[in-house]
BALOBA-1460 file (C-alpha; in Angstrom, 3 decimals):
// residues 310
<rec num="1" residu="m" x="11.135" y="-1.950" z="-22.023"/>
<rec num="2" residu="s" x="10.560" y="-3.512" z="-18.511"/>
<rec num="3" residu="a" x="8.777" y="-0.687" z="-15.954"/>
<rec num="4" residu="g" x="10.275" y="-1.579" z="-12.273"/>
<rec num="5" residu="i" x="10.754" y="0.400" z="-8.796"/>
<rec num="6" residu="i" x="14.359" y="2.594" z="-9.250"/>
<rec num="7" residu="g" x="14.173" y="4.701" z="-6.084"/>
<rec num="8" residu="i" x="11.479" y="3.721" z="-3.039"/>
<rec num="9" residu="g" x="10.825" y="5.758" z="0.280"/>
<rec num="10" residu="r" x="8.169" y="5.784" z="3.062"/>
<rec num="11" residu="y" x="6.711" y="8.148" z="6.212"/>
<rec num="12" residu="t" x="4.821" y="7.014" z="9.110"/>
<rec num="13" residu="p" x="4.063" y="10.010" z="11.845"/>
<rec num="14" residu="e" x="6.186" y="9.612" z="15.365"/>
<rec num="15" residu="n" x="3.007" y="9.627" z="17.472"/>
<rec num="16" residu="i" x="2.745" y="6.429" z="18.681"/>
<rec num="17" residu="v" x="-0.809" y="4.727" z="19.990"/>
<rec num="18" residu="t" x="-1.012" y="1.493" z="21.955"/>
<rec num="19" residu="n" x="-3.769" y="-1.343" z="22.111"/>
<rec num="20" residu="a" x="-3.832" y="0.170" z="25.667"/>
<rec num="21" residu="d" x="-3.810" y="3.321" z="24.928"/>
<rec num="22" residu="l" x="-7.298" y="2.732" z="23.428"/>
<rec num="23" residu="e" x="-8.103" y="0.326" z="26.066"/>
<rec num="24" residu="k" x="-8.687" y="3.564" z="28.116"/>
<rec num="25" residu="r" x="-11.300" y="5.327" z="25.192"/>
<rec num="26" residu="m" x="-12.936" y="2.517" z="24.395"/>
<rec num="27" residu="d" x="-14.632" y="-1.086" z="25.648"/>
<rec num="28" residu="t" x="-11.821" y="-2.986" z="24.325"/>
<rec num="29" residu="s" x="-8.840" y="-4.883" z="25.112"/>
<rec num="30" residu="d" x="-4.663" y="-5.677" z="24.248"/>
<rec num="31" residu="e" x="-5.724" y="-9.152" z="23.461"/>
<rec num="32" residu="w" x="-8.740" y="-8.765" z="21.798"/>
<rec num="33" residu="i" x="-7.146" y="-6.884" z="19.294"/>
<rec num="34" residu="r" x="-3.850" y="-8.696" z="18.718"/>
<rec num="35" residu="t" x="-5.717" y="-12.078" z="18.822"/>
<rec num="36" residu="r" x="-8.455" y="-11.081" z="15.983"/>
<rec num="37" residu="t" x="-6.555" y="-8.464" z="13.974"/>
<rec num="38" residu="g" x="-2.663" y="-8.935" z="14.775"/>
<rec num="39" residu="i" x="-2.301" y="-5.177" z="15.710"/>
<rec num="40" residu="e" x="-0.450" y="-3.931" z="18.728"/>
<rec num="41" residu="e" x="0.048" y="-0.302" z="17.994"/>
<rec num="42" residu="r" x="-0.379" y="2.393" z="15.107"/>
<rec num="43" residu="r" x="1.318" y="5.872" z="13.794"/>
<rec num="44" residu="i" x="-1.493" y="8.533" z="14.209"/>
<rec num="45" residu="a" x="-0.609" y="11.806" z="13.150"/>
<rec num="46" residu="d" x="-1.282" y="14.823" z="14.800"/>
<rec num="47" residu="d" x="-3.742" y="17.501" z="13.699"/>
<rec num="48" residu="t" x="-0.533" y="20.079" z="11.922"/>
<rec num="49" residu="m" x="0.356" y="16.830" z="9.522"/>
<rec num="50" residu="d" x="-1.905" y="16.572" z="6.463"/>
<rec num="51" residu="t" x="-2.300" y="13.840" z="3.962"/>
<rec num="52" residu="s" x="-0.265" y="15.821" z="1.651"/>
<rec num="53" residu="d" x="2.447" y="16.638" z="4.013"/>
<rec num="54" residu="m" x="3.084" y="12.749" z="4.819"/>
<rec num="55" residu="g" x="3.066" y="12.248" z="1.077"/>
<rec num="56" residu="i" x="5.817" y="14.698" z="0.479"/>
<rec num="57" residu="l" x="8.265" y="12.941" z="2.782"/>
<rec num="58" residu="a" x="7.854" y="9.526" z="1.137"/>
<rec num="59" residu="a" x="8.160" y="10.971" z="-2.219"/>
<rec num="60" residu="e" x="11.160" y="13.127" z="-1.258"/>
<rec num="61" residu="k" x="12.926" y="9.871" z="0.141"/>
<rec num="62" residu="a" x="11.918" y="7.604" z="-3.294"/>
<rec num="63" residu="i" x="12.981" y="10.649" z="-5.580"/>
<rec num="64" residu="k" x="16.768" y="10.589" z="-3.881"/>
<rec num="65" residu="d" x="16.965" y="6.782" z="-3.643"/>
<rec num="66" residu="a" x="15.966" y="7.017" z="-7.203"/>
<rec num="67" residu="g" x="18.980" y="9.438" z="-7.977"/>
<rec num="68" residu="i" x="16.796" y="11.637" z="-9.869"/>
<rec num="69" residu="t" x="15.373" y="15.193" z="-9.525"/>
<rec num="70" residu="p" x="12.091" y="16.311" z="-9.455"/>
<rec num="71" residu="d" x="11.964" y="18.086" z="-12.519"/>
<rec num="72" residu="e" x="12.646" y="14.647" z="-14.451"/>
<rec num="73" residu="i" x="9.565" y="13.040" z="-13.251"/>
<rec num="74" residu="d" x="6.708" y="13.000" z="-15.706"/>
<rec num="75" residu="l" x="4.104" y="11.841" z="-14.031"/>
<rec num="76" residu="i" x="2.766" y="11.326" z="-10.380"/>
<rec num="77" residu="l" x="-0.251" y="9.226" z="-9.273"/>
<rec num="78" residu="v" x="-1.271" y="9.428" z="-5.421"/>
<rec num="79" residu="a" x="-3.281" y="6.945" z="-4.313"/>
<rec num="80" residu="t" x="-5.485" y="7.863" z="-1.413"/>
<rec num="81" residu="v" x="-8.972" y="7.992" z="-0.041"/>
<rec num="82" residu="t" x="-8.129" y="11.094" z="2.342"/>
<rec num="83" residu="p" x="-7.315" y="13.780" z="0.410"/>
<rec num="84" residu="d" x="-6.415" y="17.120" z="2.446"/>
<rec num="85" residu="s" x="-9.613" y="18.299" z="0.476"/>
<rec num="86" residu="p" x="-11.667" y="17.250" z="-2.585"/>
<rec num="87" residu="f" x="-9.781" y="18.839" z="-5.322"/>
<rec num="88" residu="p" x="-6.831" y="19.824" z="-5.981"/>
<rec num="89" residu="s" x="-5.817" y="16.364" z="-6.206"/>
<rec num="90" residu="m" x="-3.522" y="15.601" z="-3.686"/>
<rec num="91" residu="a" x="-0.645" y="14.516" z="-6.759"/>
<rec num="92" residu="c" x="-1.615" y="18.250" z="-7.891"/>
<rec num="93" residu="v" x="-0.267" y="19.491" z="-4.387"/>
<rec num="94" residu="l" x="2.684" y="16.796" z="-4.400"/>
<rec num="95" residu="q" x="3.439" y="18.426" z="-7.905"/>
<rec num="96" residu="e" x="4.148" y="21.935" z="-6.826"/>
<rec num="97" residu="k" x="5.875" y="21.004" z="-2.893"/>
<rec num="98" residu="l" x="8.158" y="18.947" z="-5.192"/>
<rec num="99" residu="g" x="9.050" y="21.511" z="-7.542"/>
<rec num="100" residu="a" x="7.653" y="18.529" z="-10.617"/>
<rec num="101" residu="t" x="7.107" y="21.358" z="-12.226"/>
<rec num="102" residu="k" x="6.732" y="19.232" z="-16.171"/>
<rec num="103" residu="a" x="4.799" y="16.276" z="-14.547"/>
<rec num="104" residu="a" x="1.107" y="15.585" z="-15.340"/>
<rec num="105" residu="a" x="-0.913" y="14.525" z="-11.977"/>
<rec num="106" residu="m" x="-3.904" y="12.567" z="-10.712"/>
<rec num="107" residu="d" x="-5.099" y="10.980" z="-8.051"/>
<rec num="108" residu="i" x="-6.376" y="7.167" z="-7.717"/>
<rec num="109" residu="s" x="-9.344" y="5.920" z="-5.720"/>
<rec num="110" residu="a" x="-9.122" y="2.229" z="-5.096"/>
<rec num="111" residu="a" x="-8.740" y="2.555" z="-1.681"/>
<rec num="112" residu="c" x="-6.335" y="-0.282" z="0.324"/>
<rec num="113" residu="a" x="-5.189" y="-1.288" z="-3.577"/>
<rec num="114" residu="g" x="-4.734" y="1.991" z="-4.680"/>
<rec num="115" residu="f" x="-0.656" y="1.466" z="-4.656"/>
<rec num="116" residu="m" x="-1.303" y="-1.361" z="-6.686"/>
<rec num="117" residu="y" x="-3.294" y="0.686" z="-9.557"/>
<rec num="118" residu="g" x="-0.946" y="3.162" z="-9.141"/>
<rec num="119" residu="m" x="2.067" y="0.645" z="-9.555"/>
<rec num="120" residu="i" x="-0.042" y="-0.934" z="-12.598"/>
<rec num="121" residu="t" x="-0.706" y="2.307" z="-14.312"/>
<rec num="122" residu="a" x="2.345" y="3.636" z="-14.324"/>
<rec num="123" residu="k" x="3.941" y="0.550" z="-16.137"/>
<rec num="124" residu="q" x="1.414" y="1.052" z="-18.971"/>
<rec num="125" residu="f" x="3.205" y="4.905" z="-19.282"/>
<rec num="126" residu="i" x="6.647" y="3.519" z="-18.401"/>
<rec num="127" residu="e" x="6.687" y="0.416" z="-21.166"/>
<rec num="128" residu="s" x="4.498" y="2.123" z="-23.952"/>
<rec num="129" residu="e" x="7.510" y="4.477" z="-23.404"/>
<rec num="130" residu="t" x="5.139" y="7.402" z="-23.212"/>
<rec num="131" residu="y" x="6.774" y="8.581" z="-19.787"/>
<rec num="132" residu="k" x="10.001" y="7.560" z="-18.502"/>
<rec num="133" residu="y" x="10.064" y="8.380" z="-14.713"/>
<rec num="134" residu="v" x="6.494" y="8.109" z="-12.614"/>
<rec num="135" residu="l" x="5.912" y="8.584" z="-8.906"/>
<rec num="136" residu="v" x="3.912" y="6.125" z="-7.564"/>
<rec num="137" residu="v" x="2.688" y="7.530" z="-3.640"/>
<rec num="138" residu="g" x="0.214" y="5.641" z="-1.238"/>
<rec num="139" residu="v" x="-0.772" y="7.951" z="1.406"/>
<rec num="140" residu="e" x="-3.404" y="8.052" z="3.945"/>
<rec num="141" residu="k" x="-4.625" y="9.585" z="7.198"/>
<rec num="142" residu="l" x="-7.581" y="7.679" z="7.428"/>
<rec num="143" residu="s" x="-7.316" y="8.982" z="11.821"/>
<rec num="144" residu="k" x="-9.324" y="11.857" z="10.284"/>
<rec num="145" residu="i" x="-12.231" y="9.663" z="9.173"/>
<rec num="146" residu="t" x="-11.810" y="6.870" z="12.027"/>
<rec num="147" residu="d" x="-15.033" y="7.252" z="14.661"/>
<rec num="148" residu="w" x="-13.079" y="7.049" z="17.829"/>
<rec num="149" residu="n" x="-16.223" y="5.621" z="19.617"/>
<rec num="150" residu="d" x="-16.551" y="2.546" z="17.303"/>
<rec num="151" residu="r" x="-14.215" y="-0.336" z="18.608"/>
<rec num="152" residu="n" x="-15.010" y="-2.302" z="15.558"/>
<rec num="153" residu="t" x="-12.983" y="0.372" z="13.385"/>
<rec num="154" residu="a" x="-11.158" y="2.238" z="15.526"/>
<rec num="155" residu="v" x="-8.596" y="-0.268" z="16.462"/>
<rec num="156" residu="l" x="-7.671" y="-1.390" z="12.849"/>
<rec num="157" residu="f" x="-6.238" y="1.552" z="11.264"/>
<rec num="158" residu="g" x="-3.401" y="4.032" z="10.838"/>
<rec num="159" residu="d" x="-1.484" y="6.673" z="9.183"/>
<rec num="160" residu="g" x="1.427" y="7.065" z="6.655"/>
<rec num="161" residu="a" x="2.971" y="7.016" z="3.812"/>
<rec num="162" residu="g" x="4.916" y="5.138" z="1.216"/>
<rec num="163" residu="a" x="6.423" y="6.675" z="-2.160"/>
<rec num="164" residu="a" x="7.713" y="4.666" z="-5.522"/>
<rec num="165" residu="v" x="9.788" y="6.329" z="-8.229"/>
<rec num="166" residu="m" x="9.012" y="3.741" z="-11.798"/>
<rec num="167" residu="g" x="11.230" y="3.958" z="-14.378"/>
<rec num="168" residu="p" x="12.593" y="1.485" z="-17.358"/>
<rec num="169" residu="v" x="14.802" y="-1.336" z="-15.250"/>
<rec num="170" residu="s" x="17.059" y="-3.941" z="-17.052"/>
<rec num="171" residu="e" x="15.237" y="-7.015" z="-19.160"/>
<rec num="172" residu="g" x="14.015" y="-9.678" z="-16.886"/>
<rec num="173" residu="k" x="13.561" y="-7.249" z="-13.934"/>
<rec num="174" residu="g" x="10.558" y="-5.256" z="-12.925"/>
<rec num="175" residu="i" x="6.844" y="-6.139" z="-13.095"/>
<rec num="176" residu="l" x="6.834" y="-9.656" z="-15.019"/>
<rec num="177" residu="s" x="2.726" y="-9.695" z="-14.372"/>
<rec num="178" residu="f" x="-0.154" y="-8.170" z="-12.799"/>
<rec num="179" residu="e" x="-3.966" y="-8.646" z="-11.782"/>
<rec num="180" residu="l" x="-6.569" y="-6.003" z="-11.219"/>
<rec num="181" residu="g" x="-10.250" y="-6.100" z="-10.452"/>
<rec num="182" residu="a" x="-12.929" y="-4.717" z="-8.952"/>
<rec num="183" residu="d" x="-16.477" y="-5.660" z="-7.604"/>
<rec num="184" residu="g" x="-18.457" y="-3.158" z="-7.575"/>
<rec num="185" residu="t" x="-21.767" y="-5.369" z="-5.745"/>
<rec num="186" residu="g" x="-19.574" y="-5.660" z="-2.345"/>
<rec num="187" residu="g" x="-18.996" y="-1.613" z="-2.098"/>
<rec num="188" residu="k" x="-21.115" y="-1.839" z="0.835"/>
<rec num="189" residu="h" x="-19.146" y="-4.045" z="2.825"/>
<rec num="190" residu="l" x="-16.884" y="-1.483" z="2.979"/>
<rec num="191" residu="y" x="-17.235" y="2.731" z="2.208"/>
<rec num="192" residu="q" x="-16.830" y="6.204" z="4.136"/>
<rec num="193" residu="d" x="-20.353" y="8.229" z="5.463"/>
<rec num="194" residu="e" x="-18.955" y="10.654" z="7.712"/>
<rec num="195" residu="y" x="-16.962" y="7.636" z="9.091"/>
<rec num="196" residu="i" x="-15.584" y="4.056" z="7.823"/>
<rec num="197" residu="i" x="-18.297" y="1.792" z="8.142"/>
<rec num="198" residu="m" x="-17.281" y="-2.205" z="7.436"/>
<rec num="199" residu="n" x="-19.162" y="-5.413" z="7.783"/>
<rec num="200" residu="g" x="-16.034" y="-6.782" z="8.887"/>
<rec num="201" residu="r" x="-17.613" y="-10.481" z="8.308"/>
<rec num="202" residu="e" x="-18.181" y="-10.489" z="4.877"/>
<rec num="203" residu="v" x="-14.917" y="-8.644" z="4.074"/>
<rec num="204" residu="f" x="-13.161" y="-10.924" z="5.844"/>
<rec num="205" residu="k" x="-14.711" y="-13.487" z="3.622"/>
<rec num="206" residu="f" x="-13.746" y="-11.597" z="0.207"/>
<rec num="207" residu="a" x="-10.229" y="-10.440" z="1.414"/>
<rec num="208" residu="v" x="-9.252" y="-14.396" z="2.218"/>
<rec num="209" residu="r" x="-10.569" y="-15.258" z="-0.865"/>
<rec num="210" residu="q" x="-9.135" y="-12.679" z="-3.255"/>
<rec num="211" residu="m" x="-5.745" y="-12.418" z="-1.891"/>
<rec num="212" residu="g" x="-4.331" y="-16.120" z="-2.491"/>
<rec num="213" residu="e" x="-6.477" y="-16.423" z="-5.258"/>
<rec num="214" residu="s" x="-5.083" y="-13.446" z="-7.023"/>
<rec num="215" residu="s" x="-1.464" y="-14.491" z="-5.744"/>
<rec num="216" residu="e" x="-1.550" y="-17.615" z="-7.570"/>
<rec num="217" residu="n" x="-2.961" y="-15.664" z="-10.665"/>
<rec num="218" residu="v" x="0.021" y="-13.151" z="-11.259"/>
<rec num="219" residu="l" x="2.379" y="-16.217" z="-10.330"/>
<rec num="220" residu="k" x="0.512" y="-18.359" z="-13.151"/>
<rec num="221" residu="k" x="0.972" y="-15.062" z="-15.588"/>
<rec num="222" residu="a" x="4.577" y="-14.734" z="-15.068"/>
<rec num="223" residu="g" x="5.215" y="-18.537" z="-15.356"/>
<rec num="224" residu="l" x="6.358" y="-19.036" z="-11.805"/>
<rec num="225" residu="s" x="5.819" y="-21.304" z="-9.100"/>
<rec num="226" residu="t" x="5.262" y="-20.758" z="-5.396"/>
<rec num="227" residu="d" x="8.695" y="-22.213" z="-4.927"/>
<rec num="228" residu="d" x="10.119" y="-19.051" z="-6.759"/>
<rec num="229" residu="v" x="8.742" y="-16.586" z="-4.627"/>
<rec num="230" residu="d" x="11.142" y="-15.067" z="-2.039"/>
<rec num="231" residu="m" x="9.076" y="-12.505" z="-0.292"/>
<rec num="232" residu="l" x="5.378" y="-11.801" z="-0.323"/>
<rec num="233" residu="i" x="3.787" y="-8.427" z="0.776"/>
<rec num="234" residu="p" x="0.219" y="-8.387" z="1.551"/>
<rec num="235" residu="h" x="-1.855" y="-5.693" z="2.072"/>
<rec num="236" residu="q" x="-1.248" y="-5.487" z="6.106"/>
<rec num="237" residu="a" x="-4.867" y="-5.405" z="7.044"/>
<rec num="238" residu="n" x="-5.160" y="-8.607" z="9.398"/>
<rec num="239" residu="i" x="-2.785" y="-10.955" z="10.461"/>
<rec num="240" residu="r" x="-5.543" y="-13.894" z="9.846"/>
<rec num="241" residu="i" x="-5.950" y="-12.601" z="6.147"/>
<rec num="242" residu="m" x="-2.617" y="-12.120" z="5.608"/>
<rec num="243" residu="e" x="-1.972" y="-15.746" z="7.048"/>
<rec num="244" residu="s" x="-4.493" y="-17.592" z="5.103"/>
<rec num="245" residu="s" x="-2.518" y="-16.062" z="1.287"/>
<rec num="246" residu="r" x="0.638" y="-17.427" z="2.719"/>
<rec num="247" residu="e" x="-0.662" y="-20.562" z="3.546"/>
<rec num="248" residu="r" x="-2.633" y="-20.682" z="0.459"/>
<rec num="249" residu="l" x="1.293" y="-20.114" z="-1.211"/>
<rec num="250" residu="k" x="2.685" y="-22.632" z="1.237"/>
<rec num="251" residu="l" x="5.791" y="-20.542" z="2.037"/>
<rec num="252" residu="p" x="7.557" y="-20.029" z="4.841"/>
<rec num="253" residu="v" x="6.589" y="-17.707" z="7.909"/>
<rec num="254" residu="e" x="10.051" y="-16.227" z="7.139"/>
<rec num="255" residu="k" x="8.737" y="-14.988" z="3.177"/>
<rec num="256" residu="m" x="5.980" y="-13.311" z="4.171"/>
<rec num="257" residu="s" x="6.417" y="-9.496" z="5.499"/>
<rec num="258" residu="k" x="4.796" y="-8.207" z="8.476"/>
<rec num="259" residu="t" x="4.408" y="-4.640" z="9.328"/>
<rec num="260" residu="v" x="0.447" y="-4.404" z="10.468"/>
<rec num="261" residu="h" x="1.523" y="-5.067" z="14.414"/>
<rec num="262" residu="k" x="3.488" y="-1.804" z="14.323"/>
<rec num="263" residu="y" x="1.303" y="0.482" z="11.911"/>
<rec num="264" residu="g" x="-1.888" y="-1.103" z="11.452"/>
<rec num="265" residu="n" x="-3.861" y="-0.925" z="8.531"/>
<rec num="266" residu="t" x="-2.760" y="2.278" z="6.862"/>
<rec num="267" residu="s" x="-4.996" y="1.506" z="3.195"/>
<rec num="268" residu="a" x="-2.813" y="2.497" z="-0.094"/>
<rec num="269" residu="a" x="0.675" y="3.044" z="2.108"/>
<rec num="270" residu="s" x="0.829" y="-0.503" z="3.625"/>
<rec num="271" residu="i" x="2.483" y="-2.050" z="0.525"/>
<rec num="272" residu="p" x="5.327" y="0.463" z="0.103"/>
<rec num="273" residu="i" x="5.605" y="0.983" z="3.757"/>
<rec num="274" residu="s" x="6.087" y="-2.896" z="4.145"/>
<rec num="275" residu="l" x="8.639" y="-3.119" z="1.399"/>
<rec num="276" residu="v" x="10.711" y="-0.892" z="2.787"/>
<rec num="277" residu="e" x="10.803" y="-2.234" z="6.239"/>
<rec num="278" residu="e" x="12.098" y="-5.782" z="4.152"/>
<rec num="279" residu="l" x="14.311" y="-3.720" z="2.106"/>
<rec num="280" residu="e" x="15.920" y="-1.774" z="5.041"/>
<rec num="281" residu="a" x="16.152" y="-5.234" z="7.124"/>
<rec num="282" residu="g" x="17.965" y="-6.882" z="3.784"/>
<rec num="283" residu="k" x="15.637" y="-9.187" z="3.492"/>
<rec num="284" residu="i" x="15.340" y="-8.314" z="-0.169"/>
<rec num="285" residu="k" x="18.511" y="-9.129" z="-2.681"/>
<rec num="286" residu="d" x="18.635" y="-8.095" z="-6.647"/>
<rec num="287" residu="g" x="16.944" y="-10.344" z="-8.378"/>
<rec num="288" residu="d" x="14.727" y="-11.530" z="-5.742"/>
<rec num="289" residu="v" x="10.732" y="-12.273" z="-6.865"/>
<rec num="290" residu="i" x="8.104" y="-10.382" z="-4.865"/>
<rec num="291" residu="v" x="4.529" y="-10.989" z="-4.595"/>
<rec num="292" residu="m" x="2.673" y="-7.763" z="-3.631"/>
<rec num="293" residu="v" x="-0.958" y="-8.155" z="-3.232"/>
<rec num="294" residu="g" x="-3.831" y="-5.573" z="-1.829"/>
<rec num="295" residu="f" x="-7.697" y="-5.244" z="-1.550"/>
<rec num="296" residu="g" x="-9.829" y="-2.619" z="-0.561"/>
<rec num="297" residu="g" x="-13.135" y="-0.575" z="-0.364"/>
<rec num="298" residu="g" x="-14.917" y="-0.788" z="-3.728"/>
<rec num="299" residu="l" x="-14.773" y="-3.712" z="-3.584"/>
<rec num="300" residu="t" x="-10.762" y="-3.620" z="-5.414"/>
<rec num="301" residu="w" x="-7.983" y="-6.172" z="-5.406"/>
<rec num="302" residu="g" x="-4.523" y="-5.783" z="-7.361"/>
<rec num="303" residu="a" x="-1.816" y="-8.136" z="-7.498"/>
<rec num="304" residu="i" x="1.758" y="-8.145" z="-8.993"/>
<rec num="305" residu="a" x="4.600" y="-10.343" z="-9.442"/>
<rec num="306" residu="l" x="7.975" y="-8.296" z="-9.583"/>
<rec num="307" residu="r" x="11.676" y="-9.274" z="-9.980"/>
<rec num="308" residu="w" x="13.745" y="-6.683" z="-7.718"/>
<rec num="309" residu="g" x="16.329" y="-4.537" z="-9.274"/>
<rec num="310" residu="r" x="17.256" y="-2.145" z="-12.130"/>
């Protein structure tokens, strides 16, 4: 039995904060932000909306897209580092709000690689026939742990949610291979004290190396070459990191998803948000090979080679 995505959804807040808006708040410029990160604007949730509210909106769309009902979900996995509160878990909050009464529920803390960790965890339950349907949600309200006086981090992050219902798919479809990894010695380069603290130079070096290596590794494990890739969906952290991965795989520009300019870095939500964007644009078709790759605090990383379709 193969595990794949059978339904997907996303939510991004309506409030848009542009680089010009940030110019008024701190010593920065639109040019400085765009040239170094590729970000032009980001979505910021207001005080009436917390992490679980965004997660619910994305999850409801994914469940509807999958053509199932909440009471058919066996397990809920929520990837987040910005829960409403330390406990109960976001997964338990979503379980109640969705009415997914029979679902087990737990959160995953792997920062920006969290959605990859969630998908790969779901794969194990589905392919072992322990569970049939697993809801994986990546959701972050990073604005509440961002120091808006720190120009090095405040320009980077945004809020949003993406969700996928995973379940059995036909032979040859779904997750073909994966890689997960962590390097705890690098935890000091990206962490939360009160706010997000980042050593940008060290994180950049790590990300450039790991994103490319992991992408190549999952293709090799799946018996595929870069010529087989129809779409690369990298974690949307920084356009220079993303471009380095694309160039390493020798892919044309049109085969890499780019949403960082619109949403900034939404951590665990960035890959599913980008996936929905490409689907809505008609750029992903049944049978296409997709490589998804992310990295995050921990330091963590994860990559998946997937053949799209049910």
